[in-house]
C-alpha positions in Angstrom: 106.6 72.7 83.8 103.0 71.9 84.9 103.3 74.3 87.8 104.3 77.1 85.5 101.3 76.5 83.3 99.0 76.5 86.4 100.4 79.8 87.6 100.1 81.4 84.1 96.5 80.1 84.0 95.7 81.6 87.4 97.2 84.9 86.4 95.1 85.0 83.3 92.0 84.4 85.3 92.6 87.2 87.7 89.9 89.8 87.2 91.2 93.4 86.9 89.0 96.4 87.8 89.3 99.6 85.8 88.4 102.9 87.4 89.1 106.4 88.4 91.2 107.3 91.4 92.6 110.3 93.1 95.7 111.1 95.1 94.8 113.7 97.7 97.3 115.9 99.5 95.9 116.2 103.1 98.3 119.0 103.8 96.9 121.5 101.3 93.8 119.7 99.8 95.2 119.4 96.2 94.2 116.4 94.2 95.4 114.4 91.3 92.7 112.6 89.3 93.4 109.8 86.8 92.1 106.6 85.3 93.6 103.2 85.0 92.5 100.0 83.4 93.9 98.1 86.4 93.4 99.6 89.9 96.0 97.2 91.3 98.5 99.5 89.5 97.9 102.1 92.3 100.7 100.4 94.2 102.9 101.1 91.2 101.9 104.8 91.3 102.8 104.9 95.0 106.2 103.2 94.2 106.9 105.8 91.4 106.4 108.6 94.0 108.5 106.8 96.6 111.3 106.5 94.0 111.1 110.0 92.8 110.0 108.9 89.3 106.5 110.4 89.0 105.8 112.1 85.6 103.8 114.9 87.3 106.6 117.1 88.6 104.5 119.2 90.9 103.0 116.1 92.6 106.4 114.6 93.0 107.8 117.8 94.5 105.0 118.1 97.1 105.4 114.3 97.8 109.0 115.0 98.6 108.2 118.1 100.6 105.3 116.8 102.7 106.1 113.1 102.8 104.1 110.0 102.0 101.9 110.3 105.1 100.4 113.5 103.7 98.9 111.7 100.7 95.8 109.5 100.5 95.0 107.2 97.5 91.2 106.8 96.9 89.3 104.9 94.3 86.5 107.3 93.1 84.6 105.0 90.8 84.8 101.6 89.3 84.1 101.3 85.6 81.0 99.2 84.9 82.0 97.0 82.0 79.4 96.0 79.6 79.2 92.5 78.0 79.3 93.7 74.5 81.9 93.2 71.8 81.6 96.9 70.9 82.4 98.1 74.5 85.6 100.1 74.4 87.2 100.1 77.9 89.7 102.8 77.0 87.0 105.2 75.6 84.7 104.5 78.6 87.5 105.2 81.0 88.4 108.4 79.3 84.7 109.6 79.5 84.5 108.6 83.1 87.7 110.4 83.9 86.4 113.6 82.2 83.2 113.4 84.3 85.3 113.3 87.5 87.6 116.1 86.3 84.5 118.2 85.6 83.1 117.4 89.0 86.3 118.0 91.1 88.0 120.7 89.0 91.6 119.7 90.1 93.1 122.7 88.3 95.4 125.5 89.4 95.6 125.7 93.2 93.2 122.8 93.6 95.1 120.1 91.8 98.1 118.8 89.9 96.9 119.0 86.3 
């Protein structure tokens, strides 16, 4: 039982990084931009695509068509967290994501939104 408590404690101490990422199709240049409170979840996003379970149907279709090697996962920016009880990670991520959407304009033929 002690080992279990140690592992739980270690898990709780793992720092997660929030940020903005993109999935870039190197075949046609299209990009998918999104935010996540835990950038380690990018492996989960890749797994969803590999399993054919991605919510974005166009991205999934092109993943199936061009293959995994045609896609690159890139962290665009890490969220700088503030040591304040009033800091809202979800709101800050949303604003940061909008900044990147405005900058990259991944709409229509340029993206998967």
